[in-house]
C-alpha positions as CSV (number, residue, x, y, z in Angstrom):
1,M,3.5,7.5,-13.5
2,A,2.8,10.8,-11.8
3,N,0.2,11.7,-9.2
4,N,-0.1,8.1,-7.8
5,Q,-1.6,6.9,-11.1
6,S,-1.2,3.3,-11.9
7,R,-1.2,1.2,-15.0
8,S,-2.8,-1.6,-13.1
9,S,-6.0,-3.0,-14.4
10,N,-7.1,-3.8,-10.9
11,Q,-10.3,-2.0,-9.9
12,L,-11.1,-1.0,-6.3
13,V,-14.3,-2.5,-5.0
14,V,-14.7,0.5,-2.7
15,Q,-13.5,3.6,-4.5
16,Q,-13.2,5.6,-1.3
17,A,-10.5,3.1,-0.1
18,S,-8.0,4.6,-2.6
19,Q,-6.8,7.3,-0.2
20,A,-6.5,4.9,2.7
21,L,-4.5,2.5,0.6
22,Q,-2.1,5.3,-0.4
23,Q,-1.7,6.3,3.2
24,L,-1.0,2.7,4.2
25,K,1.6,2.4,1.4
26,Y,3.5,5.5,2.8
27,E,3.3,4.2,6.4
28,V,4.6,0.8,5.4
29,A,7.4,2.3,3.3
30,Q,8.4,4.6,6.2
31,E,8.5,1.6,8.6
32,L,10.7,-0.3,6.2
33,G,13.0,2.7,5.6
34,I,12.1,2.9,1.9
35,Q,11.8,6.3,0.2
36,I,8.8,6.6,-2.1
37,P,9.5,8.9,-5.0
38,A,7.9,12.3,-4.6
39,D,6.7,12.3,-8.2
40,G,4.9,9.0,-7.8
41,Y,6.9,7.2,-10.5
42,Y,8.1,3.8,-9.2
43,G,10.0,2.8,-12.3
44,Y,13.4,3.6,-10.7
45,M,12.7,1.8,-7.5
46,A,14.2,-1.7,-6.9
47,T,11.7,-4.5,-7.4
48,R,12.7,-5.8,-4.0
49,D,11.6,-2.6,-2.4
50,T,8.3,-2.3,-4.1
51,G,7.6,-6.0,-3.4
52,A,8.4,-5.5,0.3
53,I,6.0,-2.6,0.5
54,G,3.3,-4.5,-1.2
55,G,3.9,-7.7,0.8
56,H,3.8,-5.8,4.1
57,M,0.6,-4.0,3.0
58,V,-1.1,-7.3,2.3
59,R,0.0,-8.6,5.7
60,R,-1.4,-5.5,7.4
61,L,-4.7,-5.7,5.5
62,V,-5.1,-9.4,6.4
63,Q,-4.4,-8.6,10.0
64,I,-7.1,-5.8,10.0
65,A,-9.6,-8.1,8.3
66,E,-8.9,-10.9,10.9
67,Q,-9.4,-8.4,13.7
68,Q,-12.7,-7.2,12.3
69,L,-13.9,-10.8,11.8
70,T,-13.2,-11.7,15.4
71,G,-14.5,-8.5,16.8
72,F,-11.1,-7.5,18.2
73,H,-10.1,-3.9,17.8
74,K,-7.0,-2.2,19.0
């Protein structure tokens, strides 16, 4: 789907987080050497690649949450 639209029924609890999550997605993909389609349509990407991006995003978000819970900031 174009323009970073998603078919997902998941709702963000904090709507302002959408842009930050998009940025995180691009950062993780770049770190992994995976090219995200410019048109925002992920249908032609390998499931392995999209799964790797999502998995690394979750790891990063958990790490951020753990740091905030312990009061440790980079």
